[in-house]
N, C-alpha and C positions, 0 to 999 in steps of 0.2 A: 657446533653443539657440544663437542667434547671439551672445547676450551671453556665454555660456560659451566660445564660440570666441574671441571678442575677449579675454576674460580669459586664455585659454590662450596667445594670442599675446603678451600682456604678460609672462606668466611666462617664455616662451621668450626674449624680448628681455632680461629681467632675468638669465636664465642666461648669455646671450652676454656681457652686460656684466660679470658676475662672473668670467668666464673670461679677460677681457682683461687684459693686463699692460702696465705702463708703468714708467718710471723710478721713479715714486712708489708703485706698487701691484703686488702680486703677485696671480696668479690665485687666486680664492676658490672652490675646488672644492666645499666643503661647501655654500655658498650656491647654487652652480649646480645641484648635485644636488637640493636641496630645491625649487628653482624648476622643474626638469624634472619632478619628481614632481607638483607642483601642476598643471603644464601637462597631464601625462598624465591626471590625474583630471578636469580641466575638459573636455578633449576627450572623455573617456569619458562624462561627463554629457551632452555635446552629441551623443553617438552618432557621433562622428567617430573610428571605431575605428582607422583607418590611422594618423592623426596621434597618437592615444593610444599605439599600439604603438611608434611611433618615439620618442616622448618617454620612455617607460619603458625602451626599449632603450638610449637615450643615457644615462639615469640609471644603469642597471645597468653599462654599460661604463665610465663615469666612476668609479663606486664601486669596480669591480675595479681600475682603474688606481691609485686611491688606497688600495688594499688595505682598503677599507671593506666587508668581506665581509658584515656583517649587513645593510646596506642593499642590497647586490648581490643577496643571496638574496631579499629582499622584492620588489625590482623584477622579478626573473626570474620569480617566482611570479605576479606580476600579468600578465606576458606569457604565462605558461602557459595562463591562462584564454582567451586569444585563439587560441592555437595547438593546443589540446587535440584538434582534429580533424585536425591535420597531424602524422602519425605521427613522421616523422624530427625535425622541429623541436621537437615537444613532449617527445620523449625527451631531446634534447640539453639542453633547458632544465631538465628535471628533474635531470639529472646535474650541470649547472652549479650549480643551486640547492643540491644536496647538497654539492658541493665548497665552495661559499660558506659553508654552514652549518657545515661542519667547521672552517673557518678561525676561527670564533668559538666553537669547542668545543661546538656544539649537536649532540651525537652522536645523540640520539633523533630530532631533526628530520631530520638527514642520513640516518639509517637508514630512516626512514619514506619519505623521498623516493626512495631507491634501491629500496625494496620496490615503490613505486608504478611506478617505471621498469621493474622486473622484470616486473610484471603486464602492462604495456603491450608489452614485448618479447615476452612469451609469447603475448599476443593476436595480435600481428603475426607469429607463427610464427618468431621469431628466438630459438630455444631456447638457443643458446650464450650470447647476450647476456643472456638472462633469468637463466640459472644464475649467470653472473658477477655480475649485479646483486644477486641474492639472497644469494650468498656474501659479497659485500662488505658488504651491509647487516647480515648476521649478525655479521661480525667487528667492525664499528663499534659494534653494539648490545651486545656481550658485556659491556662495562664498565658499561653503564647499565641494561639490561633483558634479563636472561638468557632470560626466557620468549619475548620477541620474537625474540631471537637464534636460539633453537632453532627457532622457527616458520619463520624465513627459511631456515635450513639445510635444514629438511625439505622446504620448497618446491623448493629446488634438487635435493635428493635425489629427489623424486618425478619431476622432469623427466628426470634422468639415468636413473633406473630404467625409465621408460616408453620411453626411447630405447635401452635395453639397453647403456648405458654404465656398466658395473659398477665399473670401477676409480675413475673420478671420483666415482661414487656412494658408494663406500666412503670416499673421502677426505673428502667433505663430511659423511658420517655420523660420522666421527671428530671433526670439529669440533662436531657436535651433541652427541655423547657427552661431550666435554670440558666443554661449557657446561652440560649436564644434571647432571654430577657436581658442578659448582659450585653449581647451583641446588638440589641436594639433594632432588630429587623422585624417590623410588625407583621409583614406577610408570612414570614417563616414561622413566627410565634403563633399566629392565628391558625395555621395549618396543624401545628403541633397540638394546640388546645383541642381542635376538632378531632384529631386522632385520639386524644385522651378521652374525650367525651364518648366517641364511638366505642372505644375499648371498654370503658366503664359500663356501657349498656350491654355489650356482648357478654362480659363476665359478671354482670349484675352486681357491680361494686358501687353501692349508693354513695358512700363517702367520697370515693374518687370522682364520681359524677358531679357532686355538688361543688367540690373543690375546683374541678376543671371549668365548669360553667361560670363560677365566681371569678376565676382567673381570666376567662374570656371577656366577661363584662368589664372588669377593671382595665383590661388592655384597651378596649374600645374607649372607655372614659379618659384614659391617659392621653389619647390622641385627639380628645375633644369631640369624639363621635358619639353623641348622646343617642341618636336614632338607632345606631347599630347595637349599642348597649341595651337599649330598651327592648329592641326586637329579640335579642338573645335571651333576655330575661323572660319574655312572654313565650317565646318558642319552646324553651326548655323547662321553665319553672311553672308556667301556667297551662301546661298541656293536660293537666289532670292525672298524669301518671305518677306524680311524685308527691309524697306527703309533705307537710310543713316541716321545714328544717331550719336550724339556726343560721346557716349560711344563706339560705334563701331569704330569710327575714333581714339579714344583714345587707344583702344586695338590694332589696327593696328600699330600705332606708337610705342607702348610699345614692341610689338613682333618684329618689324623691328629693334629697338634699341638693344633688347636682342640678336637677331640673329647676328647683326653686332658687338656685343661685345662693344658697346658704352655706358659706364656707365653714362656718363654725359647726353647724350641724353635721356637715360632711366629715370634718376632722374628728368629731366626737365618735364617729363610727369606728375609728381605729382603736378606741378604748373599749369597744364591746368584745366580749369573750370570743365570738366566732372569728375575729380578726386573726387570732393566733393560728387558725387552721389554714390560712392562705399561704400559697407558695410565693406570691409576688407582693409581699407587704411593702417593700421599698417602693415599688411602682405606685402602689395606692397612695402612699404618703407624698409622692411627687406630683399628684394630680392637682391642677389649678382649677378651682371651681369658678366659672364665670359669674359675674355679678348679675343682679336682676335686670340691669339695663342691657347687658350682653345677651341674656336669655331672650328678652323681648325682641332684640334686634334679630336674633336667630329665627324666632318664630315668624317675624314679618318677612324673613327671607325664604320661608317655605317649609321649615321644620315643624311638623305637627306635634301636638301634645299627645300623651299616652292615650287619652280617651278618643281623640280624633283619629289617631293611627289605627286603633282597634276597630273603630267603626268603618273606616275606609278600606283597610287591608284585610280585615277579617282574621287577623292572627289571634290565635287563642292557645 
């Protein structure tokens, strides 16, 4: 162990020499950083953890000064191993590492580090910081890994919901829905719309309710499931609890055009003013309306019309 300490001192002296400047020589930060890293590992092998931390911290700070973010992230994570039992320092290091990872466009690594910070904040009962970390992780990961992005948004949502913070819960749910629509996983998106509808009812947010139900109806139509779209309309909009609304009227026209196999009439719905209120406008425009022959074929295969379905199922 003593040999490793002596080796570490040699690396520290080499780092100091590299940083010296003179008339003939400029400071060599790259060499200094590498020497500090070597000193950190030598001290670590000698189980001299205090000096090891100091060496890695100097390497990280010097890397940040030189905007060498890749190395900064690496040294900060070496430090995290020492400080993982110190709540405040460990979180600061995780956030610093995430920032450094972003500087070199390592978005997945940055997102994962922020999610780890979010977990630690939550364990430490700092829920507002936890939700902020999860939301930031979700936004960073959207361009790289939609599944992970959705997971982080939902972790933030669960915390907001548990604390009865319904408006921020709805905001983060909208982020999750947007990511889910890009991910094209219908079952996940259905569950998210149902969460949003439930949330809108709980916090009595009528605008959110109409937007969510409209999104659910459009999602069903996009997969060619007219029956589910029609049921969703009648279950939520014909319940007698909700007044006439522009989005409700919009959905009624869209369903009628789809059922009639009138592609022109369906397309014209996108020119109506309520269309601008939708979160999934792109999905609506991608819907292929079956022709009248296709609709007749579907009917003969067992899909009942709105009037028949209402009579048989008693949905109102």
